[in-house]
Every structure is written in C-alpha cells, then in structure tokens.
C-alpha positions in Angstrom: 101.0 46.5 238.8 99.5 44.1 236.4 96.7 46.9 235.4 99.4 49.4 234.8 101.4 47.1 232.5 98.2 46.0 230.6 97.5 49.8 230.1 100.9 50.2 228.8 100.5 47.3 226.4 97.3 48.5 225.0 98.2 52.3 224.9 98.3 54.1 221.6 102.1 54.3 221.9 102.6 51.0 223.4 104.6 48.0 222.2 101.8 46.8 219.8 102.4 49.9 217.6 105.0 51.3 215.3 105.0 54.3 217.7 107.0 52.2 220.1 109.1 50.1 217.8 110.3 52.9 215.5 112.0 54.7 218.4 113.5 51.3 219.7 115.1 50.6 216.3 116.5 54.3 216.0 118.5 53.7 219.2 120.8 51.8 216.8 121.8 55.2 215.4 122.6 56.5 218.8 124.6 53.6 219.8 126.6 53.6 216.6 127.3 57.2 217.0 128.5 56.7 220.6 130.7 53.9 219.4 132.2 56.1 216.8 133.2 58.7 219.4 136.5 56.6 219.9 137.4 56.5 216.2 139.6 59.1 214.5 137.6 62.0 213.2 139.0 61.6 209.8 136.7 58.5 209.4 133.5 60.6 209.9 131.5 61.4 206.8 130.5 65.1 207.2 127.6 64.8 204.6 126.0 61.8 206.4 126.4 63.3 209.7 124.7 66.6 208.5 121.9 64.4 207.0 121.4 62.6 210.3 121.2 66.0 212.1 118.5 67.2 209.8 116.6 63.8 209.9 116.6 63.9 213.8 115.4 67.6 213.8 112.7 66.9 211.5 111.5 63.8 213.3 111.7 65.6 216.7 109.1 68.0 215.2 107.1 65.0 213.9 107.1 63.4 217.4 105.7 66.6 218.8 102.9 67.1 216.3 101.8 63.6 215.9 98.7 62.6 218.0 99.1 61.0 220.4 102.2 62.9 221.2 105.2 60.5 221.1 107.6 61.5 223.9 109.7 58.4 223.3 110.4 59.2 219.7 111.2 62.9 220.8 113.7 61.6 223.3 115.2 59.2 220.8 115.7 61.8 218.3 116.8 64.4 220.7 119.6 61.9 221.9 120.5 61.2 218.2 120.7 64.9 217.4 123.1 65.5 220.5 125.3 62.5 219.3 125.3 63.7 215.7 126.0 67.3 216.5 129.1 66.2 218.6 130.3 64.0 215.7 129.8 67.0 213.3 131.7 69.3 215.5 134.6 66.6 215.6 134.5 66.4 211.9 134.6 70.3 211.5 137.5 70.5 213.9 139.4 67.8 212.0 138.7 69.6 208.6 139.8 72.9 210.0 136.5 74.5 209.9 136.4 75.6 213.6 140.1 77.0 213.9 140.5 80.3 215.5 141.7 82.7 212.8 144.4 85.1 214.2 144.3 88.8 212.8 147.2 89.3 210.6 150.1 91.4 212.0 150.3 94.9 210.8 153.7 95.7 209.2 
C-alpha cells in the first residue's frame, strides 16, 4: 500500500505537479455550474456559458494529446462540458431558441 501511494506521489501526473492541481482547481467550475442548476435560467449568461463549453472542449483535446496523457484533466473537462451544455440548453430554452415552431395554418 505504501509503495502504491509513493508511486502516485512521484508519478508524472501526481500531486507534485500542475497536471494534478490544475484539474483539482477546475472542479470549482463544475461545482459552481451544479449549484446554478437551481437558479432561474434568466440569470445564466449565454456568452459565458458558451465560452466555458469551448474552453472545456479545447482542454479535453489538450488532456488527450499531452504526454503523459492526463485522464484526470480529461474527466474534469468532460464533466464541465456536460454541466455547461446543460446550462446552455436551459438558457436557450428560456430565451425561446428551442421552441417548437408550428407550421402556419393554411387559409
């Protein structure tokens, strides 16, 4: 058990590196997005939520390409992407972007 923990501590993505603390700090975005799920959709900033979606999408790719591959960062940004896309859908619904348009009646 101690050797496994020591191996984790000294790994290239362990807690002695930014490859570990970057994703840990990004969980704040996810927690904030989850807390905002109970707030009215009128308070959601569509622009900021869209930026967060792009940001997480780009960093998911970065987490996949960087060596050593950072699965923790990938999972963090995948979670943030999910939360932000849900918030973006709430915003779009509140703004009327996702309403079903009924065909106009023929007279």
